[in-house]
PDB file of all heavy atoms in Angstrom:
ATOM      1  N   MET A   1      33.248  28.534 -44.105  1.00  0.00           N
ATOM      2  CA  MET A   1      34.125  27.939 -45.096  1.00  0.00           C
ATOM      3  C   MET A   1      33.426  27.812 -46.450  1.00  0.00           C
ATOM      4  O   MET A   1      34.015  28.113 -47.474  1.00  0.00           O
ATOM      5  CB  MET A   1      34.577  26.566 -44.577  1.00  0.00           C
ATOM      6  CG  MET A   1      35.528  25.869 -45.489  1.00  0.00           C
ATOM      7  SD  MET A   1      37.089  26.756 -45.510  1.00  0.00           S
ATOM      8  CE  MET A   1      37.983  25.770 -46.651  1.00  0.00           C
ATOM      9  N   LYS A   2      32.173  27.376 -46.420  1.00  0.00           N
ATOM     10  CA  LYS A   2      31.428  27.244 -47.676  1.00  0.00           C
ATOM     11  C   LYS A   2      31.254  28.601 -48.347  1.00  0.00           C
ATOM     12  O   LYS A   2      31.355  28.718 -49.562  1.00  0.00           O
ATOM     13  CB  LYS A   2      30.052  26.628 -47.423  1.00  0.00           C
ATOM     14  CG  LYS A   2      30.081  25.160 -47.103  1.00  0.00           C
ATOM     15  CD  LYS A   2      28.665  24.635 -46.945  1.00  0.00           C
ATOM     16  CE  LYS A   2      28.643  23.167 -46.621  1.00  0.00           C
ATOM     17  NZ  LYS A   2      27.272  22.662 -46.466  1.00  0.00           N
ATOM     18  N   ARG A   3      30.991  29.618 -47.531  1.00  0.00           N
ATOM     19  CA  ARG A   3      30.795  30.957 -48.084  1.00  0.00           C
ATOM     20  C   ARG A   3      32.069  31.468 -48.738  1.00  0.00           C
ATOM     21  O   ARG A   3      32.028  32.092 -49.807  1.00  0.00           O
ATOM     22  CB  ARG A   3      30.345  31.912 -46.982  1.00  0.00           C
ATOM     23  CG  ARG A   3      30.023  33.289 -47.504  1.00  0.00           C
ATOM     24  CD  ARG A   3      29.506  34.189 -46.429  1.00  0.00           C
ATOM     25  NE  ARG A   3      28.174  33.744 -46.026  1.00  0.00           N
ATOM     26  CZ  ARG A   3      27.509  34.214 -44.983  1.00  0.00           C
ATOM     27  NH1 ARG A   3      28.046  35.141 -44.237  1.00  0.00           N
ATOM     28  NH2 ARG A   3      26.314  33.762 -44.686  1.00  0.00           N
ATOM     29  N   THR A   4      33.210  31.181 -48.130  1.00  0.00           N
ATOM     30  CA  THR A   4      34.488  31.606 -48.692  1.00  0.00           C
ATOM     31  C   THR A   4      34.741  30.946 -50.041  1.00  0.00           C
ATOM     32  O   THR A   4      35.196  31.593 -50.991  1.00  0.00           O
ATOM     33  CB  THR A   4      35.629  31.249 -47.727  1.00  0.00           C
ATOM     34  OG1 THR A   4      35.353  31.836 -46.450  1.00  0.00           O
ATOM     35  CG2 THR A   4      36.955  31.755 -48.241  1.00  0.00           C
ATOM     36  N   VAL A   5      34.438  29.669 -50.147  1.00  0.00           N
ATOM     37  CA  VAL A   5      34.628  28.944 -51.401  1.00  0.00           C
ATOM     38  C   VAL A   5      33.704  29.509 -52.469  1.00  0.00           C
ATOM     39  O   VAL A   5      34.113  29.717 -53.617  1.00  0.00           O
ATOM     40  CB  VAL A   5      34.387  27.436 -51.201  1.00  0.00           C
ATOM     41  CG1 VAL A   5      34.399  26.702 -52.530  1.00  0.00           C
ATOM     42  CG2 VAL A   5      35.424  26.857 -50.269  1.00  0.00           C
ATOM     43  N   ARG A   6      32.468  29.796 -52.139  1.00  0.00           N
ATOM     44  CA  ARG A   6      31.521  30.364 -53.101  1.00  0.00           C
ATOM     45  C   ARG A   6      31.983  31.733 -53.585  1.00  0.00           C
ATOM     46  O   ARG A   6      31.933  32.036 -54.779  1.00  0.00           O
ATOM     47  CB  ARG A   6      30.131  30.474 -52.475  1.00  0.00           C
ATOM     48  CG  ARG A   6      29.461  29.143 -52.269  1.00  0.00           C
ATOM     49  CD  ARG A   6      28.130  29.320 -51.603  1.00  0.00           C
ATOM     50  NE  ARG A   6      27.508  28.028 -51.326  1.00  0.00           N
ATOM     51  CZ  ARG A   6      26.422  27.865 -50.596  1.00  0.00           C
ATOM     52  NH1 ARG A   6      25.825  28.914 -50.049  1.00  0.00           N
ATOM     53  NH2 ARG A   6      25.924  26.669 -50.394  1.00  0.00           N
ATOM     54  N   ILE A   7      32.439  32.572 -52.663  1.00  0.00           N
ATOM     55  CA  ILE A   7      32.918  33.902 -53.029  1.00  0.00           C
ATOM     56  C   ILE A   7      34.143  33.783 -53.927  1.00  0.00           C
ATOM     57  O   ILE A   7      34.278  34.514 -54.918  1.00  0.00           O
ATOM     58  CB  ILE A   7      33.227  34.741 -51.772  1.00  0.00           C
ATOM     59  CG1 ILE A   7      31.932  35.078 -51.042  1.00  0.00           C
ATOM     60  CG2 ILE A   7      34.000  36.001 -52.125  1.00  0.00           C
ATOM     61  CD1 ILE A   7      32.132  35.729 -49.697  1.00  0.00           C
ATOM     62  N   LEU A   8      35.034  32.855 -53.619  1.00  0.00           N
ATOM     63  CA  LEU A   8      36.232  32.661 -54.426  1.00  0.00           C
ATOM     64  C   LEU A   8      35.880  32.214 -55.843  1.00  0.00           C
ATOM     65  O   LEU A   8      36.435  32.731 -56.820  1.00  0.00           O
ATOM     66  CB  LEU A   8      37.145  31.635 -53.763  1.00  0.00           C
ATOM     67  CG  LEU A   8      38.474  31.368 -54.457  1.00  0.00           C
ATOM     68  CD1 LEU A   8      39.315  32.638 -54.488  1.00  0.00           C
ATOM     69  CD2 LEU A   8      39.212  30.251 -53.773  1.00  0.00           C
ATOM     70  N   ILE A   9      34.946  31.294 -55.981  1.00  0.00           N
ATOM     71  CA  ILE A   9      34.528  30.821 -57.298  1.00  0.00           C
ATOM     72  C   ILE A   9      33.887  31.951 -58.097  1.00  0.00           C
ATOM     73  O   ILE A   9      34.171  32.132 -59.288  1.00  0.00           O
ATOM     74  CB  ILE A   9      33.568  29.619 -57.164  1.00  0.00           C
ATOM     75  CG1 ILE A   9      34.333  28.408 -56.641  1.00  0.00           C
ATOM     76  CG2 ILE A   9      32.918  29.285 -58.500  1.00  0.00           C
ATOM     77  CD1 ILE A   9      33.456  27.242 -56.281  1.00  0.00           C
ATOM     78  N   LEU A  10      33.034  32.730 -57.468  1.00  0.00           N
ATOM     79  CA  LEU A  10      32.402  33.854 -58.164  1.00  0.00           C
ATOM     80  C   LEU A  10      33.430  34.903 -58.575  1.00  0.00           C
ATOM     81  O   LEU A  10      33.359  35.460 -59.672  1.00  0.00           O
ATOM     82  CB  LEU A  10      31.327  34.481 -57.276  1.00  0.00           C
ATOM     83  CG  LEU A  10      30.058  33.652 -57.092  1.00  0.00           C
ATOM     84  CD1 LEU A  10      29.150  34.321 -56.064  1.00  0.00           C
ATOM     85  CD2 LEU A  10      29.334  33.510 -58.409  1.00  0.00           C
ATOM     86  N   ALA A  11      34.396  35.176 -57.703  1.00  0.00           N
ATOM     87  CA  ALA A  11      35.424  36.167 -58.023  1.00  0.00           C
ATOM     88  C   ALA A  11      36.275  35.709 -59.202  1.00  0.00           C
ATOM     89  O   ALA A  11      36.587  36.496 -60.100  1.00  0.00           O
ATOM     90  CB  ALA A  11      36.298  36.428 -56.804  1.00  0.00           C
ATOM     91  N   VAL A  12      36.627  34.437 -59.227  1.00  0.00           N
ATOM     92  CA  VAL A  12      37.414  33.909 -60.349  1.00  0.00           C
ATOM     93  C   VAL A  12      36.604  33.997 -61.641  1.00  0.00           C
ATOM     94  O   VAL A  12      37.129  34.333 -62.694  1.00  0.00           O
ATOM     95  CB  VAL A  12      37.858  32.464 -60.054  1.00  0.00           C
ATOM     96  CG1 VAL A  12      38.421  31.786 -61.301  1.00  0.00           C
ATOM     97  CG2 VAL A  12      38.898  32.453 -58.942  1.00  0.00           C
ATOM     98  N   GLY A  13      35.317  33.710 -61.568  1.00  0.00           N
ATOM     99  CA  GLY A  13      34.464  33.814 -62.752  1.00  0.00           C
ATOM    100  C   GLY A  13      34.359  35.232 -63.267  1.00  0.00           C
ATOM    101  O   GLY A  13      34.420  35.471 -64.472  1.00  0.00           O
ATOM    102  N   ILE A  14      34.229  36.181 -62.381  1.00  0.00           N
ATOM    103  CA  ILE A  14      34.119  37.581 -62.787  1.00  0.00           C
ATOM    104  C   ILE A  14      35.431  38.068 -63.397  1.00  0.00           C
ATOM    105  O   ILE A  14      35.438  38.723 -64.442  1.00  0.00           O
ATOM    106  CB  ILE A  14      33.703  38.463 -61.591  1.00  0.00           C
ATOM    107  CG1 ILE A  14      32.259  38.151 -61.209  1.00  0.00           C
ATOM    108  CG2 ILE A  14      33.865  39.943 -61.911  1.00  0.00           C
ATOM    109  CD1 ILE A  14      31.810  38.792 -59.915  1.00  0.00           C
ATOM    110  N   VAL A  15      36.545  37.740 -62.757  1.00  0.00           N
ATOM    111  CA  VAL A  15      37.850  38.161 -63.283  1.00  0.00           C
ATOM    112  C   VAL A  15      38.122  37.491 -64.633  1.00  0.00           C
ATOM    113  O   VAL A  15      38.611  38.129 -65.563  1.00  0.00           O
ATOM    114  CB  VAL A  15      38.967  37.841 -62.264  1.00  0.00           C
ATOM    115  CG1 VAL A  15      40.345  38.040 -62.873  1.00  0.00           C
ATOM    116  CG2 VAL A  15      38.808  38.705 -61.027  1.00  0.00           C
ATOM    117  N   GLY A  16      37.775  36.214 -64.762  1.00  0.00           N
ATOM    118  CA  GLY A  16      37.959  35.518 -66.033  1.00  0.00           C
ATOM    119  C   GLY A  16      37.130  36.126 -67.141  1.00  0.00           C
ATOM    120  O   GLY A  16      37.598  36.264 -68.275  1.00  0.00           O
ATOM    121  N   THR A  17      35.898  36.508 -66.824  1.00  0.00           N
ATOM    122  CA  THR A  17      35.042  37.152 -67.820  1.00  0.00           C
ATOM    123  C   THR A  17      35.618  38.495 -68.243  1.00  0.00           C
ATOM    124  O   THR A  17      35.633  38.830 -69.432  1.00  0.00           O
ATOM    125  CB  THR A  17      33.627  37.353 -67.239  1.00  0.00           C
ATOM    126  OG1 THR A  17      33.114  36.084 -66.840  1.00  0.00           O
ATOM    127  CG2 THR A  17      32.702  37.980 -68.255  1.00  0.00           C
ATOM    128  N   PHE A  18      36.125  39.255 -67.292  1.00  0.00           N
ATOM    129  CA  PHE A  18      36.731  40.547 -67.612  1.00  0.00           C
ATOM    130  C   PHE A  18      37.953  40.369 -68.498  1.00  0.00           C
ATOM    131  O   PHE A  18      38.139  41.093 -69.479  1.00  0.00           O
ATOM    132  CB  PHE A  18      37.113  41.283 -66.328  1.00  0.00           C
ATOM    133  CG  PHE A  18      37.843  42.563 -66.574  1.00  0.00           C
ATOM    134  CD1 PHE A  18      37.173  43.687 -67.006  1.00  0.00           C
ATOM    135  CD2 PHE A  18      39.211  42.644 -66.399  1.00  0.00           C
ATOM    136  CE1 PHE A  18      37.843  44.874 -67.250  1.00  0.00           C
ATOM    137  CE2 PHE A  18      39.903  43.815 -66.638  1.00  0.00           C
ATOM    138  CZ  PHE A  18      39.213  44.933 -67.061  1.00  0.00           C
ATOM    139  N   LEU A  19      38.803  39.398 -68.189  1.00  0.00           N
ATOM    140  CA  LEU A  19      40.003  39.175 -68.988  1.00  0.00           C
ATOM    141  C   LEU A  19      39.655  38.711 -70.399  1.00  0.00           C
ATOM    142  O   LEU A  19      40.301  39.108 -71.365  1.00  0.00           O
ATOM    143  CB  LEU A  19      40.905  38.149 -68.298  1.00  0.00           C
ATOM    144  CG  LEU A  19      41.585  38.623 -67.011  1.00  0.00           C
ATOM    145  CD1 LEU A  19      42.371  37.485 -66.381  1.00  0.00           C
ATOM    146  CD2 LEU A  19      42.488  39.811 -67.280  1.00  0.00           C
ATOM    147  N   ALA A  20      38.638  37.878 -70.524  1.00  0.00           N
ATOM    148  CA  ALA A  20      38.229  37.413 -71.853  1.00  0.00           C
ATOM    149  C   ALA A  20      37.666  38.561 -72.678  1.00  0.00           C
ATOM    150  O   ALA A  20      37.900  38.642 -73.885  1.00  0.00           O
ATOM    151  CB  ALA A  20      37.194  36.302 -71.707  1.00  0.00           C
ATOM    152  N   ALA A  21      36.940  39.470 -72.038  1.00  0.00           N
ATOM    153  CA  ALA A  21      36.371  40.608 -72.767  1.00  0.00           C
ATOM    154  C   ALA A  21      37.445  41.638 -73.122  1.00  0.00           C
ATOM    155  O   ALA A  21      37.323  42.345 -74.117  1.00  0.00           O
ATOM    156  CB  ALA A  21      35.280  41.259 -71.930  1.00  0.00           C
ATOM    157  N   ALA A  22      38.502  41.711 -72.326  1.00  0.00           N
ATOM    158  CA  ALA A  22      39.543  42.707 -72.553  1.00  0.00           C
ATOM    159  C   ALA A  22      40.559  42.247 -73.593  1.00  0.00           C
ATOM    160  O   ALA A  22      41.318  43.077 -74.105  1.00  0.00           O
ATOM    161  CB  ALA A  22      40.258  43.025 -71.247  1.00  0.00           C
ATOM    162  N   ALA A  23      40.589  40.963 -73.920  1.00  0.00           N
ATOM    163  CA  ALA A  23      41.566  40.459 -74.890  1.00  0.00           C
ATOM    164  C   ALA A  23      41.255  41.017 -76.271  1.00  0.00           C
ATOM    165  O   ALA A  23      40.099  41.121 -76.678  1.00  0.00           O
ATOM    166  CB  ALA A  23      41.531  38.939 -74.907  1.00  0.00           C
ATOM    167  N   GLN A  24      42.293  41.378 -76.996  1.00  0.00           N
ATOM    168  CA  GLN A  24      42.108  41.942 -78.325  1.00  0.00           C
ATOM    169  C   GLN A  24      41.821  40.825 -79.326  1.00  0.00           C
ATOM    170  O   GLN A  24      42.418  39.756 -79.261  1.00  0.00           O
ATOM    171  CB  GLN A  24      43.356  42.694 -78.758  1.00  0.00           C
ATOM    172  CG  GLN A  24      43.615  43.952 -77.965  1.00  0.00           C
ATOM    173  CD  GLN A  24      44.850  44.682 -78.466  1.00  0.00           C
ATOM    174  OE1 GLN A  24      45.601  44.166 -79.266  1.00  0.00           O
ATOM    175  NE2 GLN A  24      45.053  45.884 -77.953  1.00  0.00           N
ATOM    176  N   GLN A  25      40.943  41.106 -80.248  1.00  0.00           N
ATOM    177  CA  GLN A  25      40.646  40.150 -81.299  1.00  0.00           C
ATOM    178  C   GLN A  25      41.718  40.251 -82.373  1.00  0.00           C
ATOM    179  O   GLN A  25      42.213  41.331 -82.668  1.00  0.00           O
ATOM    180  CB  GLN A  25      39.273  40.426 -81.899  1.00  0.00           C
ATOM    181  CG  GLN A  25      38.141  40.204 -80.917  1.00  0.00           C
ATOM    182  CD  GLN A  25      36.799  40.484 -81.549  1.00  0.00           C
ATOM    183  OE1 GLN A  25      36.713  40.970 -82.662  1.00  0.00           O
ATOM    184  NE2 GLN A  25      35.754  40.187 -80.830  1.00  0.00           N
ATOM    185  N   VAL A  26      42.061  39.117 -82.950  1.00  0.00           N
ATOM    186  CA  VAL A  26      43.095  39.081 -83.976  1.00  0.00           C
ATOM    187  C   VAL A  26      42.422  39.128 -85.344  1.00  0.00           C
ATOM    188  O   VAL A  26      41.706  38.204 -85.718  1.00  0.00           O
ATOM    189  CB  VAL A  26      43.950  37.808 -83.846  1.00  0.00           C
ATOM    190  CG1 VAL A  26      45.012  37.763 -84.923  1.00  0.00           C
ATOM    191  CG2 VAL A  26      44.567  37.742 -82.463  1.00  0.00           C
ATOM    192  N   PRO A  27      42.618  40.205 -86.107  1.00  0.00           N
ATOM    193  CA  PRO A  27      41.983  40.297 -87.420  1.00  0.00           C
ATOM    194  C   PRO A  27      42.757  39.489 -88.466  1.00  0.00           C
ATOM    195  O   PRO A  27      43.922  39.151 -88.277  1.00  0.00           O
ATOM    196  CB  PRO A  27      42.037  41.784 -87.741  1.00  0.00           C
ATOM    197  CG  PRO A  27      43.249  42.260 -87.011  1.00  0.00           C
ATOM    198  CD  PRO A  27      43.335  41.420 -85.761  1.00  0.00           C
ATOM    199  N   ALA A  28      42.110  39.215 -89.578  1.00  0.00           N
ATOM    200  CA  ALA A  28      42.787  38.565 -90.698  1.00  0.00           C
ATOM    201  C   ALA A  28      43.760  39.559 -91.321  1.00  0.00           C
ATOM    202  O   ALA A  28      43.624  40.772 -91.168  1.00  0.00           O
ATOM    203  CB  ALA A  28      41.758  38.097 -91.724  1.00  0.00           C
ATOM    204  N   LYS A  29      44.753  39.065 -92.052  1.00  0.00           N
ATOM    205  CA  LYS A  29      45.777  39.937 -92.636  1.00  0.00           C
ATOM    206  C   LYS A  29      45.178  40.977 -93.569  1.00  0.00           C
ATOM    207  O   LYS A  29      45.592  42.126 -93.578  1.00  0.00           O
ATOM    208  CB  LYS A  29      46.797  39.094 -93.400  1.00  0.00           C
ATOM    209  CG  LYS A  29      47.705  38.296 -92.515  1.00  0.00           C
ATOM    210  CD  LYS A  29      48.733  37.547 -93.344  1.00  0.00           C
ATOM    211  CE  LYS A  29      49.643  36.723 -92.466  1.00  0.00           C
ATOM    212  NZ  LYS A  29      50.631  35.968 -93.252  1.00  0.00           N
ATOM    213  N   ASP A  30      44.221  40.570 -94.398  1.00  0.00           N
ATOM    214  CA  ASP A  30      43.640  41.496 -95.366  1.00  0.00           C
ATOM    215  C   ASP A  30      42.355  42.158 -94.862  1.00  0.00           C
ATOM    216  O   ASP A  30      41.725  42.895 -95.592  1.00  0.00           O
ATOM    217  CB  ASP A  30      43.356  40.774 -96.684  1.00  0.00           C
ATOM    218  CG  ASP A  30      42.356  39.645 -96.510  1.00  0.00           C
ATOM    219  OD1 ASP A  30      42.023  39.326 -95.350  1.00  0.00           O
ATOM    220  OD2 ASP A  30      41.914  39.099 -97.520  1.00  0.00           O
ATOM    221  N   GLY A  31      41.982  41.870 -93.648  1.00  0.00           N
ATOM    222  CA  GLY A  31      40.760  42.442 -93.105  1.00  0.00           C
ATOM    223  C   GLY A  31      39.513  41.682 -93.510  1.00  0.00           C
ATOM    224  O   GLY A  31      38.412  42.027 -93.107  1.00  0.00           O
ATOM    225  N   GLY A  32      39.684  40.621 -94.296  1.00  0.00           N
ATOM    226  CA  GLY A  32      38.548  39.817 -94.737  1.00  0.00           C
ATOM    227  C   GLY A  32      38.247  38.698 -93.760  1.00  0.00           C
ATOM    228  O   GLY A  32      38.781  38.654 -92.649  1.00  0.00           O
ATOM    229  N   PRO A  33      37.393  37.778 -94.156  1.00  0.00           N
ATOM    230  CA  PRO A  33      37.039  36.677 -93.261  1.00  0.00           C
ATOM    231  C   PRO A  33      38.213  35.716 -93.055  1.00  0.00           C
ATOM    232  O   PRO A  33      39.095  35.600 -93.913  1.00  0.00           O
ATOM    233  CB  PRO A  33      35.896  35.982 -93.997  1.00  0.00           C
ATOM    234  CG  PRO A  33      36.104  36.327 -95.424  1.00  0.00           C
ATOM    235  CD  PRO A  33      36.710  37.704 -95.430  1.00  0.00           C
ATOM    236  N   LEU A  34      38.248  35.071 -91.921  1.00  0.00           N
ATOM    237  CA  LEU A  34      39.294  34.097 -91.645  1.00  0.00           C
ATOM    238  C   LEU A  34      39.041  32.839 -92.465  1.00  0.00           C
ATOM    239  O   LEU A  34      37.917  32.368 -92.566  1.00  0.00           O
ATOM    240  CB  LEU A  34      39.319  33.751 -90.155  1.00  0.00           C
ATOM    241  CG  LEU A  34      39.690  34.895 -89.223  1.00  0.00           C
ATOM    242  CD1 LEU A  34      39.530  34.456 -87.783  1.00  0.00           C
ATOM    243  CD2 LEU A  34      41.104  35.336 -89.461  1.00  0.00           C
ATOM    244  N   ILE A  35      40.105  32.294 -93.041  1.00  0.00           N
ATOM    245  CA  ILE A  35      39.982  31.071 -93.836  1.00  0.00           C
ATOM    246  C   ILE A  35      40.140  29.879 -92.891  1.00  0.00           C
ATOM    247  O   ILE A  35      41.209  29.675 -92.312  1.00  0.00           O
ATOM    248  CB  ILE A  35      41.043  31.030 -94.950  1.00  0.00           C
ATOM    249  CG1 ILE A  35      40.840  32.209 -95.896  1.00  0.00           C
ATOM    250  CG2 ILE A  35      40.999  29.707 -95.693  1.00  0.00           C
ATOM    251  CD1 ILE A  35      41.926  32.339 -96.940  1.00  0.00           C
ATOM    252  N   LEU A  36      39.081  29.133 -92.722  1.00  0.00           N
ATOM    253  CA  LEU A  36      39.109  27.993 -91.819  1.00  0.00           C
ATOM    254  C   LEU A  36      39.409  26.703 -92.559  1.00  0.00           C
ATOM    255  O   LEU A  36      39.691  25.695 -91.939  1.00  0.00           O
ATOM    256  CB  LEU A  36      37.778  27.880 -91.078  1.00  0.00           C
ATOM    257  CG  LEU A  36      37.397  29.114 -90.260  1.00  0.00           C
ATOM    258  CD1 LEU A  36      36.034  28.929 -89.629  1.00  0.00           C
ATOM    259  CD2 LEU A  36      38.427  29.377 -89.193  1.00  0.00           C
ATOM    260  N   CYS A  37      39.331  26.716 -93.871  1.00  0.00           N
ATOM    261  CA  CYS A  37      39.557  25.529 -94.678  1.00  0.00           C
ATOM    262  C   CYS A  37      40.591  25.878 -95.747  1.00  0.00           C
ATOM    263  O   CYS A  37      40.441  26.877 -96.437  1.00  0.00           O
ATOM    264  CB  CYS A  37      38.237  25.099 -95.329  1.00  0.00           C
ATOM    265  SG  CYS A  37      38.377  23.601 -96.283  1.00  0.00           S
ATOM    266  N   PRO A  38      41.655  25.080 -95.901  1.00  0.00           N
ATOM    267  CA  PRO A  38      42.653  25.384 -96.924  1.00  0.00           C
ATOM    268  C   PRO A  38      42.051  25.372 -98.318  1.00  0.00           C
ATOM    269  O   PRO A  38      41.104  24.628 -98.579  1.00  0.00           O
ATOM    270  CB  PRO A  38      43.683  24.257 -96.775  1.00  0.00           C
ATOM    271  CG  PRO A  38      43.448  23.702 -95.424  1.00  0.00           C
ATOM    272  CD  PRO A  38      42.010  23.918 -95.107  1.00  0.00           C
ATOM    273  N   PRO A  39      42.566  26.184 -99.228  1.00  0.00           N
ATOM    274  CA  PRO A  39      42.030  26.224-100.604  1.00  0.00           C
ATOM    275  C   PRO A  39      42.173  24.868-101.298  1.00  0.00           C
ATOM    276  O   PRO A  39      43.084  24.114-101.032  1.00  0.00           O
ATOM    277  CB  PRO A  39      42.890  27.281-101.296  1.00  0.00           C
ATOM    278  CG  PRO A  39      43.530  28.058-100.202  1.00  0.00           C
ATOM    279  CD  PRO A  39      43.627  27.159 -99.035  1.00  0.00           C
ATOM    280  N   ARG A  40      41.240  24.598-102.203  1.00  0.00           N
ATOM    281  CA  ARG A  40      41.230  23.389-103.022  1.00  0.00           C
ATOM    282  C   ARG A  40      41.225  22.110-102.199  1.00  0.00           C
ATOM    283  O   ARG A  40      41.878  21.133-102.541  1.00  0.00           O
ATOM    284  CB  ARG A  40      42.398  23.396-103.997  1.00  0.00           C
ATOM    285  CG  ARG A  40      42.280  24.489-105.067  1.00  0.00           C
ATOM    286  CD  ARG A  40      43.344  24.375-106.117  1.00  0.00           C
ATOM    287  NE  ARG A  40      44.690  24.745-105.660  1.00  0.00           N
ATOM    288  CZ  ARG A  40      45.133  25.993-105.555  1.00  0.00           C
ATOM    289  NH1 ARG A  40      44.358  26.997-105.858  1.00  0.00           N
ATOM    290  NH2 ARG A  40      46.346  26.220-105.156  1.00  0.00           N
ATOM    291  N   THR A  41      40.523  22.124-101.072  1.00  0.00           N
ATOM    292  CA  THR A  41      40.321  20.897-100.295  1.00  0.00           C
ATOM    293  C   THR A  41      38.846  20.731-100.042  1.00  0.00           C
ATOM    294  O   THR A  41      38.087  21.695-100.075  1.00  0.00           O
ATOM    295  CB  THR A  41      41.076  20.948 -98.954  1.00  0.00           C
ATOM    296  OG1 THR A  41      40.619  22.065 -98.218  1.00  0.00           O
ATOM    297  CG2 THR A  41      42.569  21.041 -99.153  1.00  0.00           C
ATOM    298  N   ASN A  42      38.451  19.519 -99.788  1.00  0.00           N
ATOM    299  CA  ASN A  42      37.041  19.236 -99.527  1.00  0.00           C
ATOM    300  C   ASN A  42      36.812  19.227 -98.028  1.00  0.00           C
ATOM    301  O   ASN A  42      37.086  18.242 -97.356  1.00  0.00           O
ATOM    302  CB  ASN A  42      36.657  17.878-100.146  1.00  0.00           C
ATOM    303  CG  ASN A  42      35.183  17.594-100.012  1.00  0.00           C
ATOM    304  OD1 ASN A  42      34.416  18.465 -99.650  1.00  0.00           O
ATOM    305  ND2 ASN A  42      34.790  16.375-100.303  1.00  0.00           N
ATOM    306  N   CYS A  43      36.312  20.331 -97.513  1.00  0.00           N
ATOM    307  CA  CYS A  43      36.036  20.436 -96.074  1.00  0.00           C
ATOM    308  C   CYS A  43      34.536  20.249 -95.870  1.00  0.00           C
ATOM    309  O   CYS A  43      33.748  21.172 -96.099  1.00  0.00           O
ATOM    310  CB  CYS A  43      36.472  21.782 -95.536  1.00  0.00           C
ATOM    311  SG  CYS A  43      38.250  22.025 -95.605  1.00  0.00           S
ATOM    312  N   GLY A  44      34.156  19.104 -95.436  1.00  0.00           N
ATOM    313  CA  GLY A  44      32.742  18.830 -95.194  1.00  0.00           C
ATOM    314  C   GLY A  44      32.296  19.450 -93.882  1.00  0.00           C
ATOM    315  O   GLY A  44      33.114  19.823 -93.041  1.00  0.00           O
ATOM    316  N   PRO A  45      30.995  19.554 -93.696  1.00  0.00           N
ATOM    317  CA  PRO A  45      30.488  20.153 -92.453  1.00  0.00           C
ATOM    318  C   PRO A  45      30.766  19.280 -91.253  1.00  0.00           C
ATOM    319  O   PRO A  45      30.910  18.107 -91.333  1.00  0.00           O
ATOM    320  CB  PRO A  45      28.987  20.285 -92.691  1.00  0.00           C
ATOM    321  CG  PRO A  45      28.678  19.371 -93.826  1.00  0.00           C
ATOM    322  CD  PRO A  45      29.935  19.173 -94.596  1.00  0.00           C
TER     323      PRO A  45
END
C-alpha cells in the first residue's frame, strides 16, 4: 500500500511537471516586457 501511494505521488509530480513545461507562455502585446506596475504610480519593492 505504501509503495502504491509513493508511485502515485511520483506519477502526479511527473505529469504535473510535463504539463507545466508544455503550457504556452503568453507574450506581451507589443513583444516588450510585461508591465507589472501601472504607469504614474508609486510601486515600491
